[in-house]
Structure formats: structure tokens, C-alpha cells
N, C-alpha and C positions, 0 to 999 in steps of 0.2 A: 504493500500500500504506500502511496506517496506521502511525503512529510506534509505537515501543515503548510498551507499555501496562502499567501496574501491575496491570491487571485479570487478566492471564494468570497461571496457577498457578505457573509457575517464573520469573516476571519478576525475582526477586531472586537468581537462581542464575547464576553464570558458569562455563561449561564450557570448558576448554582442550583442544582436540581435536587430537591428534597422529596420528589414524588416517587410513588411506587405503583406497581402493577401495570396500568395501561394508559389511562387518559393523559396523565402527566408525562410518563416516559415516551408515549407516542409523539406528543408535542415536542419534547426536547430532542428526540431522535431526528425529527424533521429539521429543527434548527441546527443540529449537529451536522446533518447532511449538507446543509448550506454553509458550513464552515465555522459555526460558533464553537468555542471551546466549552464543552459540557462537563462540569464537575458533579458527578453523581454521588450524593451523600447517602451512605447506607449504615445501618446499625451494625456495629461489630458483632461477628459471630453468626448473624442470621441474614442480614442484608434484605434486599427487595424480596418480598414474599413469593414473587413469580419465579424466583430461582429454583423453587421446590415444586413447581407445577409441571411435573412430568409423570409418566412418559408422554411423548418420546423424549429421549435424551441424546445429546451429542457429547460423548465423554461423560463428564459429571454435570453438564449444564443442561437445563431444561430448554427445549425448543421454544417454549413460550417466551422466556426471558430473552433468549437470543434474538427473537424476532423484532424486538422494539428497543434494543439498547446498544446498537452499534454507534460508533463515533462519540463515545463517552469515556471518561476516566472515572474510576471508582475510588472514593475516599471514604473509609469507615470512620464514623464520628458518633460518639455517644452524646446525643443532645440532652439526655437526662442528667448529664454532669455539667457543672459550671465551666470546667475547662473546655469541654466540648462546645458549649455555647460561645465561649470566648473565641475559639478558633473560627467558628462560623462567622462571628462579627468581623474578624480579621479578613475573611474571604469576601464578605459583603463590601468592605472598603474598596476592594479591587474589582468587584463584579459589576455587571450591568443589569442582569436579570436574575430574579429568584423565583423558582416555581415550587409550590408546595401543595399537597393535597391531604393534609391532616384534617381531622374533625374541627369544626368551628370552635375556637377558644384554645386549642392546644398550643399554637404558636404564641399566643398572648400569655399563656401560663408560663412559658419558657422565657418570656421577655424578648421574643423574636418576631413579634407582630410588625406590621408595616409602620405603624406610628412610631415605634422605637428604632427600627432599622433604617427608616428614611432620615433619621437624625445622624446615623452613622454614615450614610451615603445618600444625599438628597437626589442624586441622579438614578437611584435604584428603581427599576420596574419590578413590581412585586405581584406575581400572579398566583391567586389562590383558586384551586379547583375543589369543589365539594359536590355532594349529591344535590343539595337544594339551595345553595347560595349562603351568603353571609347574613341575610335578613329574612324575615318571614316566619310563620309559625312552625315550619318544618326544618329550620336551619340546623337544629341539633341532631337530626337524623343522619345516620351513615348512608352513603350512596352506593348502590350496586346496579350494574348495568341492567340485569334482568328485571329488577324492581322498577327502574326508571322507564324501561321499555313498556312495562305494564301501565304505570301511572301516567306516562306521557302520551299514551294513545296509539303507539305504533303497533302494539300487539292486537289491538281491536280491529285493525284494518289489514292484518297480515295473516295468511293461511287460507285453507279451503273455504269456500263460501258457506258450507254447512258444517265446517269443522271447528275445532277449538281455536282460541286466540293463539297466535304463534309468534315467537320472537324471531328477529333476524338472525341468520346463521353465524354472523360475527358480532362481537360486542360493539355494535354501531353507536350506541349512546356514548360510550367511553371514547371511541375513536373520533366522533364528530366534535365532542367537547375538546379533545386534544387539538383538533384542527382549528376550531374557533379560538382557542387559547393562543395558538401560534400566530393566527392573524392579528389578534389583539396586541400581542407582544411586538410584532413588526410595526403595527400602527403607532404604538407607544414609543418605540425607538425612533421612528420618523418624526413624531411630534417633539421628542426630547431634543432632536437636533436643532429645532427652532427655539424652544423654551429653556433648554438646559435643565429641565426638571423631570424627575421620575413620576410614577403614579401607581396606584393600586388597581389591579384587575381582578374582578370577581366573576368567576365562571361556574355555572351550575350544570350538572348533567341534565336535570329536568328542563332548565331553560333551553339548553341546546336541543334536547329531544323535541320540545314543542316547536322550536324555530324551524327544524327541518321536516316538520309535517307538510310544509311547502304548499303545493297545489291542493292537497287534501284539506288543510286548514283553510285555505282561501275559498274552497267550495263551501265549506261549512259556514264561514263568516259571512258569505254573500247570501246563501240560501237559507241558513238556519236549520238545514236538514242534517241529521246525524249521518256521517259517512258510513256506507256499507262496506262489507268485506267482499272483494272481487276475486280473491284467489290470485292467479297470475294475470288477470285482465286489468285493464285501465279504466278508471271511472269516466274519462272524458273522450277516449279515442277507441274506435272499434273498426277493424280487428287490430289488436295490439297486445299479443300474448303468445306463449308457446303452444304449438300444435303438434300432435303425434304424427310423424311421417311413417313410412313403411318400415324404416330401420332405426328409428330414434325420435328425438324431439327437435323441433325447429322453432325458434322464436321469430315471429313475424311482426313487423311494425309498419302498418299502413296508415301513415299520418295525414294523408291528403286525399281528397276526392279523385284527383287525377291518378294517384297511385292505386286507388281502389279499382278504377276502371281498367288500368293497365294490368293489374293483377288478375282481374276476372277474364280478360282476354287471353292471357298466357295460361291460366289454369283451366281454360275450356269451359267457362261458365259466364259468357258475356251478358246473359240475360239478368244475372244478379245486379250488374252495374246499372241496368236500366230500370230495375224494380223500384217503384216510388218509395218503398219501405227502406231502401238502402242507398238511395241516390246521393244523399249527403251524409257527412259524418254525424250530424245531430240526429238524423233518422236512424243511422246504424246504431247509435248509442241507445236510442229509444227501443229499438227492435233487436237488440243483441241476442235475446233468448231464442229468436227465430233464426237469425243469420249464423251465429257461431256453430250450432250443430251441423248446418249445411257445409260450412267450411271445414269442419273436422273430417267429414267424409271425403271431401276433395283432397285435403292435404295427405291423407293416408295412401293416396294412389301412387306417390313417388317417394324415392329415398331423400334423405336430407341433402345429399350431394346433388341429386338431380334438381331439387328445388332451388338450391343456391345457384347452380349454373344458369337456370332459367330466369330467376328473379333478379339476381344481382346485375346481370347484363342489362336489365331494364331499369336499374336504379331503385329497385324496391328493397328496403332494408330487411335483412333476415340473417340468421346465423344459428348454428347448432347449439344446443344446450350441452356444454362441455362439463365433464367431471374435472376435478382439480388437476389430476394427472395430465389430462388432455390440454388443460390451460397452459401448463408449463412446457408442453410439446408443441404448442401453437406456433406456426411460423412467424406470425406478426409479433407475438410476445418475445420470441427469441431474437427477431430482427431489432426490436426496440431494447434489447439487452436488459430485460426485466428480471433476469437471474444473474447474480454476481457471486464470485467465490471470494471468501475472506479467510486468510490464515488465522488460526486460533491456537494459543499455546497449549491447550489440553484437549481440545475437540478436533484437532486436525484442520482440514480445509472445510469450511462451512459454505453451504449454498444459502444465500439469503435473497429476499425480494429487493430489487433495486428501487431507488427513488423514482417516482414517475416524473420528476421535475427535470426538464431538459433545457439547459441554458447555453447559448452559443459561446459567450466569452468566459463565463465563470461556472463551469460544469460542477455538478455534485461529485464529491470524492468519498470513497470508502477509506477514511484515514485510520480508523481504529477498530479493532475487533470488539465485540461486546465484552466488557471487562470482567476479569475475575474479581471476586469480592475483595475489595481493598487493594487491588493491584497497584494503584497509583498513589497510595497514601503517603509513602515516603517522598516520592517525586514531587507531590504538591506541597507538602509541608516544608520540605527543604528548598525546593526550587522556586516556589511562589511566595511562601511566607517567611523564609529565612531561618527556619529551625535547624538545629544541628542534628546529626545522626543520633547522638546520645540523647538529646531531648525527645526525639521521636520514639526511641526505644523506651524511655521512661514513660511516655504517654501510653505506649502499648502495654507496659506492665501494669499501669493503673486502670486499664480498660477504657481509656478515653478514646483511643483509635484502635 
């Protein structure tokens, strides 16, 4: 892996990362991919809880932890001790951003809340991620992705029409909160360049979940009608869902009336395009229960490859429903280099998902493997804070690091 490079967009930014598991680590990984120095603070002996979330394992490391912690350095620090908190304050003096996801009140109990740390460094951008935010009647509740997916409405609109509420297959509330946090941090850094001042960022999983209800929320707020569960279908576009072909499943996205007419011609059913029940998208939405069963019979007549060859040539969006193994064998995924190999000191060569961010002058770099617990403790204390090796060993003996 290349050494740290000033060519990366955030190479002059230092992030102190006190977060664990997913929302915070996902946010800081993205910032690290963009060149920021990420100092991951972990509890001595145990570290980030996701280190234990296996199988699968790569050596002694859980794949879960490895998936969201590249481009970081690990410093073990016992924040329950005054010496540990003193070291954190020293880091804050040199840092630009702090990210934490402790329960509301924990950082204040330690004297590490924004109000006190901004006195140490007025330029500090302090991002807090919690389940429900710093205010409101639920602020003291812990936040878990599956609970927030339930309370935030996404489970009520996901899954089979007649089936149970269904969560998204990845912890999307955590991930979207991490992405919103990263956006907020970048905006705060941009504003700080003008004002010279840091600020507090308050991100909640529930807020993020409600925000990305997107068009479903818009439909409800305009109509007052409770959104229904459509399974794999779309509430506002028909046909826009996967259909079973002769040998598998094909996702079909017919977003315009012109596309629908062209599809019907190619599929050998031109009469459907002229049927007044299906002539416009709004009519197709109203009559989906009549149209979709007809299309299911038609789509079963060819293989997924045959449909793609026919439809893509005509500019009609479609694609196979791939399992994850086929995703990583996909020629476009490979051409876009979405899998990269990263050397790791104990797990050997790791395959990890690359960043989707493509930049022409300042490309993303895989600078650091996901760190071993406390791997960079001595390096940071000695090289960044000026401790001597003997002082570091003394702190180890006391359980501070």
C-alpha cells in the first residue's frame, strides 16, 4: 500500500474516532479512504465489539470488523481512567474531528463532552451518533439498527405484500447514518475554513431512517394515505420489479410510456400498449393487479440472457437478480475495481470492497490495513504526543493503554 499522500483530499485532517460497531466506523472509514488520518480509540483488552462478531474469520479477525475499519490506526485508551482522558484531551488539541457514539451523557460524565472539549480546541468538529439524538423523550434509549428499522417505518413497507414486516438485508439505518455523518463533517470542515470555528453535530439513527423514506414519505405527506407494502414492486411506477424468467429472475424497470410501448412490441404483446387500462403509467399503477400477472406469463417465455439481449439493445432497463457471489464475478464490478487486496499482518492478503468514490486527481488509496487492536498505540503516543518509550510502557502497566 502507498504511504500517506498529500494528494488525497483530506490528507491534512485528523479524525479521533471513538465509535464502535458500524455507523461511526463506516463514516470514519469513508473519511479515511479520502485521506484523513483516523485514530481509532479502543478499550484495552476488548476493543471494538465487532472484532468478536465472527464467523467468518480471517486469521483471528472477524470479517465484520475488517469490512469497515481499513485506513485507520488503533490506539487503546482506557477512558474510564483520568490518565486516559488526559491523553484524549492531548489528541483533541491536535485533531480536527471527533466522532463518538456513546449513550447520551456518557461523554459528559467523563468530562469529554463538546462544551468542554471545544475549550481545548475551538476548531474541533464534534460528531455524536446515537439511536435517537441528543434531545427528545427517547434520547436515553440505546440505538440498534433492527429496532430503528422497525420504529422508522422501513420494515412496514418492506417484504411480501401478504407477508410479515421485513428488515433490509444490510444494517441500512446504521450505514445511512454513517453516510449522513460524513456529509455533515465535510460541510462543517468547509464552513470552518471560513469561520475558523468548530461545531457540534448531532446525528440520530431514527432521524436518518425517517429522512431516507424519501418518495414513500413524500407520498404519505401529500396524500395522507398510509403507504402499503408492495413487495418488490414500486408504488408509483409499473412495471418496475423483478420477474421470473425461464432460468432465473430478471429485474425490469419500465419508467416511461415510451419504454412500455417498446417493451410490448419486443415481447410480442403490442396490444397491451394500446389497452386504455395500461396506456399511461398512472393507468398501469391503477391496474397493476391486472397487468402484472399478464407480464409474469410473458417474461417466463425467455431466459434472463435472452431478455437482456432483446431489451437492453432497445434501451429498456433490466438486469439479472444476482447472488452475492455473482456480484463479485460481474464484469462491470471487476472493471470498476470494486474488489481490492490489502496485506494484513495476521490474516494474510484480504479481499475487501473498494470505495465507490472515483476521483480523477486525488484517487482513494488503501493506505492501511484494518488495524490490530492497539497496533499503533506506541506510534501515536511517541510520534504524535511526544511520550517516551518508558512512559508508554508505564501506561501499559497501569492499564491506561
